C-alpha positions in Angstrom: 0.6 11.8 17.5 -1.4 8.4 17.7 -4.6 10.4 16.8 -2.9 12.1 13.8 -1.4 8.4 12.8 -4.8 6.8 13.0 -6.6 9.4 10.7 -3.8 9.1 8.3 -4.5 5.3 8.3 -7.9 6.0 7.9 -7.6 8.4 4.9 -5.0 5.8 3.2 -7.6 3.2 3.5 -10.5 5.2 2.1 -8.3 6.4 -0.7 -7.3 2.8 -1.8 -10.8 1.4 -1.6 -11.7 4.5 -3.8 -9.0 3.6 -6.5 -9.6 -0.2 -6.3 -6.4 -1.0 -4.5 -5.6 -2.9 -1.6 -2.5 -2.4 0.8 -0.6 -5.3 1.3 2.6 -6.3 3.3 5.8 -4.3 3.5 7.9 -4.5 0.6 10.7 -7.0 1.1 12.7 -5.5 -1.6 13.3 -1.9 0.0 11.0 -1.8 3.0 10.1 2.0 2.6 6.5 1.4 1.7 3.7 -1.4 1.6 2.8 -3.1 -1.5 -0.1 -2.2 -3.3 -2.3 -5.1 -4.6 -4.3 -4.5 -7.9 -5.5 -6.7 -11.0 -3.4 -9.8 -9.5 -0.2 -8.2 -8.7 1.7 -6.9 -6.0 3.9 -3.5 -6.8 5.8 -1.2 -4.8 5.2 2.5 -5.5 9.0 3.4 -4.2 11.2 1.1 -5.8 8.9 -0.2 -8.6 9.1 -3.8 -7.6 6.3 -5.8 -9.2 5.2 -9.4 -9.1 2.0 -11.2 -9.9 0.1 -13.3 -7.5 
């Protein structure tokens, strides 16, 4: 299981890098996803919370 989690994390980092997005901290509003950082704003892909940096 640890190896699968590591593979998934590496894949997610690569996809984010290709998309020009950084992965931030966990969403403080819903806690179900990490925030995505792009173009000077933070957004949660689950609850759609958004704020500017």
